[in-house]
C-alpha positions as CSV (number, residue, x, y, z in Angstrom):
1,M,-1.9,-7.4,-36.2
2,A,-4.7,-5.5,-34.5
3,T,-8.3,-6.2,-35.6
4,N,-11.5,-4.2,-35.0
5,V,-14.0,-5.9,-32.8
6,P,-17.6,-5.1,-33.7
7,S,-19.4,-3.0,-31.1
8,S,-22.2,-5.6,-30.9
9,L,-19.7,-8.2,-29.8
10,L,-18.3,-5.9,-27.1
11,L,-21.8,-5.2,-25.9
12,A,-22.6,-8.9,-25.7
13,A,-19.5,-9.6,-23.8
14,M,-20.3,-6.9,-21.3
15,L,-23.8,-8.2,-20.8
16,L,-22.5,-11.8,-20.2
17,A,-20.0,-10.4,-17.6
18,L,-22.8,-8.5,-15.9
19,C,-25.0,-11.6,-15.8
20,A,-22.1,-13.7,-14.4
21,A,-21.5,-11.1,-11.7
22,T,-25.2,-10.9,-10.7
23,T,-25.8,-14.7,-10.6
24,N,-22.7,-15.7,-8.5
25,G,-24.3,-14.4,-5.3
26,H,-27.5,-15.0,-3.4
27,N,-29.1,-14.2,-0.1
28,I,-31.4,-16.9,1.3
29,T,-32.9,-14.6,4.0
30,A,-33.7,-11.9,1.4
31,I,-35.4,-14.5,-0.8
32,L,-37.5,-15.8,2.1
33,D,-38.5,-12.4,3.3
34,S,-41.1,-12.3,0.5
35,F,-42.7,-15.5,1.9
36,P,-44.2,-15.0,5.4
37,E,-45.2,-18.7,5.5
38,Y,-41.5,-19.4,6.1
39,S,-40.8,-16.7,8.6
40,I,-39.9,-19.0,11.5
41,Y,-37.6,-21.1,9.3
42,N,-36.0,-17.9,8.1
43,S,-35.6,-16.6,11.7
44,Y,-33.7,-19.7,12.8
45,M,-31.6,-19.6,9.7
46,T,-30.4,-16.1,10.8
47,Q,-30.0,-17.0,14.5
48,T,-28.0,-20.1,13.9
49,K,-25.9,-18.4,11.1
50,V,-26.7,-21.3,8.7
51,A,-27.8,-18.5,6.3
52,D,-24.2,-17.3,6.1
53,E,-23.1,-20.8,5.2
54,V,-25.7,-21.0,2.5
55,N,-24.8,-17.6,1.1
56,S,-21.1,-18.6,0.9
57,R,-21.9,-21.6,-1.4
58,E,-22.1,-21.2,-5.2
59,T,-24.6,-24.0,-5.8
60,V,-27.1,-25.1,-3.2
61,T,-30.7,-26.3,-2.7
62,C,-32.6,-25.3,0.5
63,L,-35.4,-27.5,1.7
64,V,-37.7,-25.1,3.6
65,L,-40.3,-25.9,6.2
66,P,-43.6,-24.0,6.6
67,N,-44.2,-22.3,9.9
68,A,-46.2,-25.1,11.5
69,A,-43.6,-27.8,10.8
70,M,-40.8,-25.5,11.8
71,S,-42.4,-24.7,15.1
72,A,-42.9,-28.4,15.9
73,L,-39.2,-29.1,15.1
74,A,-37.9,-26.2,17.2
75,A,-40.0,-26.8,20.3
76,K,-37.8,-27.4,23.4
77,Q,-34.7,-27.8,21.3
78,S,-31.4,-25.9,21.8
79,L,-30.0,-23.7,19.0
80,A,-27.2,-26.2,18.4
81,A,-29.8,-29.0,17.8
82,I,-31.9,-26.7,15.5
83,K,-28.7,-25.8,13.6
84,N,-28.0,-29.5,12.9
85,A,-31.6,-29.9,11.7
86,L,-31.3,-27.0,9.3
87,R,-27.9,-28.0,8.0
88,I,-29.2,-31.4,6.8
89,L,-32.0,-29.5,4.9
90,V,-29.3,-27.8,2.8
91,L,-28.3,-29.9,-0.2
92,L,-24.9,-29.1,-1.8
93,D,-26.3,-29.6,-5.4
94,Y,-28.9,-27.9,-7.5
95,Y,-32.4,-29.5,-7.7
96,D,-35.4,-28.0,-9.3
97,P,-38.7,-29.7,-9.9
98,Q,-37.7,-31.2,-13.3
99,K,-34.5,-32.6,-11.9
100,L,-36.4,-34.2,-9.0
101,H,-38.6,-36.1,-11.4
102,D,-35.6,-37.0,-13.7
103,I,-33.4,-38.8,-11.1
104,P,-31.6,-41.7,-12.8
105,Q,-33.0,-45.0,-11.5
106,G,-35.5,-42.9,-9.5
107,T,-33.3,-42.6,-6.4
108,T,-30.1,-40.9,-5.3
109,L,-28.1,-39.9,-2.3
110,T,-26.9,-36.3,-2.1
111,T,-24.6,-34.6,0.4
112,T,-25.7,-31.9,2.8
113,L,-24.2,-29.0,4.8
114,Y,-24.3,-31.3,7.9
115,Q,-21.9,-33.6,6.2
116,T,-19.3,-30.9,6.0
117,T,-19.1,-30.4,9.7
118,G,-17.4,-33.7,10.3
119,N,-19.9,-34.6,13.0
120,A,-22.0,-36.9,10.8
121,P,-21.2,-40.6,11.5
122,G,-21.1,-42.8,8.4
123,N,-23.3,-41.6,5.6
124,Q,-25.8,-39.8,7.9
125,G,-24.8,-36.5,6.4
126,F,-26.5,-37.5,3.2
127,V,-30.1,-37.4,2.2
128,N,-32.0,-40.0,0.2
129,I,-34.2,-38.5,-2.6
130,T,-36.6,-41.0,-4.3
131,D,-39.1,-40.4,-7.1
132,V,-42.0,-42.5,-5.8
133,R,-44.7,-43.7,-8.1
134,G,-47.5,-41.4,-8.9
135,G,-45.3,-38.3,-9.2
136,R,-44.5,-38.1,-5.5
137,V,-40.9,-37.3,-4.5
138,A,-39.8,-38.2,-1.0
139,F,-36.9,-37.4,1.2
140,G,-35.3,-39.2,4.2
141,P,-32.1,-40.0,6.0
142,A,-29.5,-42.0,4.0
143,S,-29.0,-44.7,6.6
144,P,-30.4,-48.1,5.6
145,G,-34.0,-48.8,6.8
146,S,-34.8,-45.1,7.4
147,K,-38.3,-44.0,6.3
148,L,-38.9,-41.5,3.5
149,A,-41.2,-39.4,5.7
150,S,-40.9,-36.0,4.1
151,D,-42.5,-35.1,0.7
152,Y,-41.7,-32.5,-1.9
153,T,-44.6,-30.0,-1.7
154,K,-43.9,-27.2,-4.1
155,S,-41.2,-25.0,-5.7
156,V,-40.6,-21.6,-4.0
157,R,-37.8,-20.0,-6.0
158,Q,-35.0,-20.9,-8.4
159,M,-31.9,-19.0,-9.7
160,P,-30.4,-21.5,-12.1
161,Y,-28.0,-23.0,-11.4
162,N,-27.1,-21.1,-8.3
163,I,-29.8,-21.6,-5.7
164,S,-33.1,-23.5,-5.5
165,V,-35.6,-23.2,-2.8
166,L,-38.1,-26.1,-2.4
167,E,-40.8,-26.7,0.2
168,I,-41.0,-30.1,2.0
169,S,-43.7,-31.3,4.3
170,S,-41.7,-32.3,7.4
171,P,-38.1,-32.2,8.7
172,I,-35.5,-34.9,8.0
173,V,-34.4,-36.4,11.3
174,F,-32.4,-39.5,12.3
175,P,-31.6,-40.7,15.8
176,G,-28.9,-38.5,17.4
177,L,-29.3,-35.5,15.1
178,L,-30.9,-33.4,17.8
179,D,-28.8,-34.6,20.7
180,A,-26.3,-31.8,20.5
181,P,-24.7,-30.9,23.9
182,S,-25.1,-27.4,25.3
183,A,-22.1,-25.2,24.7
184,A,-22.5,-23.9,28.3
185,D,-21.4,-27.4,29.5
186,T,-18.0,-27.0,27.6
187,N,-14.8,-26.9,29.7
188,L,-13.4,-23.8,28.1
189,T,-9.8,-24.0,29.5
190,A,-9.5,-27.7,28.7
191,L,-10.6,-27.0,25.2
192,L,-8.1,-24.2,24.7
193,E,-5.2,-26.2,26.2
194,K,-5.9,-29.1,23.9
195,A,-5.8,-26.7,20.9
196,G,-2.4,-25.3,21.8
197,C,-3.5,-22.1,23.5
198,R,-2.3,-22.9,27.0
199,T,-0.9,-19.3,27.6
200,F,-4.2,-17.8,26.7
201,A,-6.1,-20.2,28.9
202,S,-3.9,-19.4,31.8
203,L,-4.4,-15.7,31.4
204,I,-8.2,-15.8,31.3
205,A,-8.2,-18.1,34.4
206,S,-5.8,-15.9,36.4
207,S,-7.4,-12.6,35.4
208,G,-10.9,-13.8,36.3
209,M,-12.2,-13.5,32.7
210,L,-13.0,-17.2,32.5
211,K,-16.2,-16.6,34.5
212,N,-17.2,-13.7,32.2
213,F,-16.7,-15.8,29.1
214,Q,-18.6,-18.8,30.5
215,A,-21.5,-16.5,31.5
216,S,-21.7,-15.2,27.9
217,M,-21.8,-18.7,26.3
218,D,-25.5,-19.1,26.8
219,K,-26.4,-15.9,24.9
220,G,-23.5,-15.8,22.4
221,L,-19.7,-15.7,22.4
222,T,-16.9,-15.7,19.8
223,L,-13.4,-16.1,21.1
224,F,-10.2,-15.4,19.3
225,A,-7.5,-17.5,21.0
226,P,-3.8,-16.8,20.1
227,N,-1.8,-19.9,20.1
228,D,1.2,-20.3,22.4
229,E,3.7,-19.3,19.7
230,A,1.9,-16.0,19.2
231,F,2.9,-14.8,22.7
232,K,6.6,-15.5,21.9
233,A,6.7,-13.5,18.6
234,D,8.7,-10.3,18.1
235,G,6.9,-7.1,18.9
236,V,4.6,-8.7,21.5
237,P,4.9,-6.5,24.7
238,D,5.7,-7.9,28.1
239,L,2.2,-8.7,29.5
240,N,3.6,-8.7,33.0
241,S,4.1,-4.9,32.7
242,L,0.4,-4.3,32.1
243,S,-1.8,-3.3,35.0
244,S,-4.6,-5.7,35.9
245,A,-7.2,-3.5,34.3
246,D,-5.3,-3.3,31.0
247,L,-4.8,-7.1,31.0
248,V,-8.5,-7.6,31.4
249,T,-9.1,-5.1,28.6
250,L,-6.7,-6.9,26.3
251,L,-8.4,-10.3,27.0
252,Q,-11.8,-8.7,26.4
253,Y,-10.5,-7.4,23.1
254,H,-10.2,-11.1,22.0
255,A,-13.9,-11.8,22.4
256,I,-17.2,-10.8,20.8
257,S,-20.5,-11.0,22.7
258,S,-22.3,-12.7,19.8
259,Y,-22.0,-15.8,17.7
260,N,-19.8,-15.1,14.7
261,P,-18.4,-18.2,13.0
262,K,-15.8,-17.9,10.2
263,D,-18.4,-17.7,7.4
264,T,-20.1,-14.8,9.1
265,L,-16.8,-13.0,9.6
266,K,-16.1,-13.2,5.8
267,S,-19.1,-11.0,5.1
268,A,-18.4,-8.4,7.8
269,N,-18.1,-5.1,6.0
270,H,-18.0,-2.8,9.0
271,P,-15.9,-2.5,12.3
272,I,-16.8,-5.2,14.8
273,S,-17.3,-4.3,18.5
274,T,-15.5,-6.5,21.0
275,M,-16.2,-7.0,24.6
276,A,-13.7,-4.2,25.4
277,T,-15.7,-1.7,23.3
278,G,-17.0,1.0,25.6
279,S,-17.8,3.7,23.1
280,A,-18.1,4.1,19.3
281,G,-14.8,3.6,17.5
282,K,-12.9,2.3,20.6
283,F,-11.5,-1.3,20.7
284,D,-13.0,-2.3,17.4
285,L,-11.7,-4.9,14.9
286,T,-11.9,-4.7,11.2
287,V,-12.0,-7.8,9.0
288,S,-10.8,-8.6,5.5
289,A,-11.4,-11.8,3.6
290,Q,-9.8,-13.4,0.5
291,G,-11.1,-16.7,-0.5
292,D,-11.3,-18.9,2.6
293,D,-8.8,-16.7,4.5
294,V,-10.0,-14.3,7.1
295,T,-7.7,-11.7,8.7
296,L,-8.4,-9.5,11.7
297,H,-6.9,-5.9,11.8
298,T,-6.4,-3.9,15.0
299,G,-4.6,-0.8,13.7
300,V,-1.3,-2.0,15.3
301,D,-1.1,-5.5,13.8
302,S,-3.0,-8.1,11.8
303,S,-3.8,-11.7,12.5
304,R,-5.1,-14.6,10.4
305,V,-7.9,-16.7,11.7
306,A,-6.3,-20.2,11.7
307,N,-8.6,-22.9,13.0
308,T,-12.0,-23.5,14.4
309,I,-11.8,-25.1,17.9
310,L,-15.5,-25.1,18.5
311,D,-18.5,-24.1,16.4
312,D,-21.5,-24.9,18.5
313,T,-24.3,-22.3,18.3
314,P,-24.2,-19.8,20.0
315,V,-20.5,-20.3,20.8
316,C,-17.6,-20.2,18.4
317,I,-13.9,-20.4,19.4
318,L,-11.3,-19.7,16.8
319,T,-7.5,-19.7,17.0
320,V,-5.5,-16.8,15.6
321,D,-1.8,-16.6,14.6
322,S,-1.0,-13.3,16.5
323,V,-1.9,-11.6,19.7
324,L,-4.5,-8.8,19.0
325,L,-3.0,-5.5,20.1
326,P,-5.5,-2.6,20.3
327,V,-4.4,0.9,19.4
328,E,-6.0,2.2,22.5
329,L,-3.5,0.3,24.7
330,F,-0.3,0.1,22.5
331,G,-0.6,3.1,20.2
332,L,0.0,3.3,16.5
333,P,3.0,1.5,15.0
334,P,6.0,3.8,14.1
335,A,5.9,5.2,10.6
336,P,8.5,3.6,8.3
337,A,11.6,5.7,7.6
338,P,11.5,7.3,4.1
339,A,13.5,5.5,1.5
340,P,16.6,7.4,0.4
341,S,16.2,9.0,-3.0
342,S,18.3,7.6,-5.8
343,L,17.7,10.5,-8.1
344,T,19.4,13.2,-6.1
345,P,23.2,12.7,-5.7
346,S,24.9,13.7,-2.5
347,P,26.8,17.0,-2.9
348,S,30.6,16.7,-3.1
349,P,32.8,18.7,-0.7
350,S,33.7,21.0,-3.6
351,D,30.0,21.7,-4.2
352,L,29.6,22.7,-0.6
353,A,32.6,25.2,-0.8
354,P,31.6,28.9,-1.2
355,A,31.9,30.2,-4.7
356,P,34.6,32.9,-5.2
357,S,33.4,36.5,-5.0
358,L,33.3,38.5,-8.2
359,N,34.1,41.7,-6.2
360,S,37.5,42.9,-7.7
361,S,38.3,44.7,-4.5
362,E,38.4,41.3,-2.6
363,A,40.3,39.4,-5.3
364,P,44.1,39.0,-4.9
365,S,46.2,41.3,-7.0
366,P,47.8,39.6,-10.0
367,I,51.5,38.7,-9.8
368,P,53.6,40.8,-12.3
369,L,54.9,38.8,-15.2
370,S,58.5,38.8,-16.1
371,P,59.4,40.3,-19.5
372,P,60.0,37.7,-22.2
373,A,63.5,36.6,-22.9
374,P,65.1,38.0,-26.0
375,P,65.1,35.7,-29.1
376,T,68.3,33.7,-29.7
377,S,69.5,32.5,-33.1
378,T,71.3,29.2,-33.8
379,P,74.1,29.4,-36.3
380,E,73.4,27.6,-39.5
381,G,75.2,24.2,-39.7
382,S,75.6,23.8,-36.0
383,P,74.5,20.5,-34.4
384,R,71.6,22.2,-32.6
385,A,70.4,23.6,-35.9
386,A,70.3,20.1,-37.4
387,S,68.4,18.8,-34.4
388,D,65.9,21.5,-34.7
389,K,65.2,20.7,-38.3
390,A,64.7,17.0,-37.5
391,N,62.3,17.9,-34.7
392,E,60.3,20.1,-37.0
393,K,60.1,17.4,-39.6
394,N,59.0,14.8,-37.0
395,S,56.3,17.3,-35.6
396,S,55.0,17.8,-39.1
397,G,54.8,14.1,-39.8
398,A,52.9,13.5,-36.6
399,A,50.5,16.2,-37.3
400,K,49.8,14.7,-40.8
401,L,49.3,11.3,-39.2
402,R,46.8,12.7,-36.7
403,S,44.9,14.4,-39.5
404,I,44.7,11.1,-41.5
405,T,43.5,9.2,-38.4
406,M,40.8,11.8,-37.7
407,L,39.6,11.8,-41.4
408,T,39.5,8.0,-41.3
409,A,37.4,8.0,-38.1
410,V,35.0,10.6,-39.6
411,A,34.6,8.5,-42.8
412,A,34.0,5.3,-40.8
413,A,31.3,7.0,-38.7
414,A,29.6,8.4,-41.8
415,L,29.6,4.9,-43.4
416,W,28.2,3.3,-40.3
417,A,25.4,5.9,-40.2
418,A,24.6,5.3,-43.8
419,M,24.4,1.6,-43.2
420,I,22.0,2.1,-40.3
């Protein structure tokens, strides 16, 4: 049974839904824009794309460094090393000042964004938080014997229990954290072959694009590498029929001249220019995301981003399930044939025949009817007369039986209607 819901309850439900929608998202760079004392930290968060990883998390605590401490950390370090240092300052839990001082037993280990990369040996992707005597809270690496060399300084901003931003005095560093190799030293073809992209590796080597891609690795490169099965799929054109120029364009279409890891692609809400893009609207890609799935759209086909081969700022190499076919080279796909309508029956041959004309001049003349035969009489008492009487009696009985049957059917129908 339907019930009336008070308007006050409906208004409260709407306000709760609105609050939930507004608190589920955050933007760390937008938060730090209001604090110039963290401008260097904020700049590196953007350059390394760690900001995109933070924004994709529902619950997180960012330990920020003031400009002087951040400058000392970044001096003479590669972006890959700085990225590691920033990732370990991102705690995957919510800590505000009260929680820092209420840690059970006064100490805890908490996981960080660096731990999720799979590059942290042992428990080095964790951070030790300890409430020291005198109200001091210190941070340090989780490995035994490590010093708690960084202190909590002050609270910057909280959005309970979504994001907390806390200032600390110095970076959290352990041996090997900043020893990230340069992406420019990576053997690109060997990396692709190991990931099951031998065909793609062979194409970029034979076409001369390998040198172009390697030259871009210092400044920024994102590569979408189709796996070997993608080149065998139905609908993939014969690449041997392409001219050398078109093949180079196709390979350029699989690369972006900037660093765009998967978390960054998730938030792309505009067409992305590829290395093949020469003018606005040409050789672009569009991106759609659902949960953790990212799909690239070319206008001809779509391809899911499958795996990350390399994510080493400023280089990211991703595998894709399909060869990316640009509209500019392969045209739009054919429009699907319209489905036959089930509501309009096909005309029968008799429906297609022309209707007879009503013009009397064209109608055939009627055939003259023969005059009726004169009536004949059967003598009374003859065998035929007796037969005629029997037939008449039988016809009368049959007619009466049909009448009774019809009346019975009508009565039954009336009774059924009354019951319903």
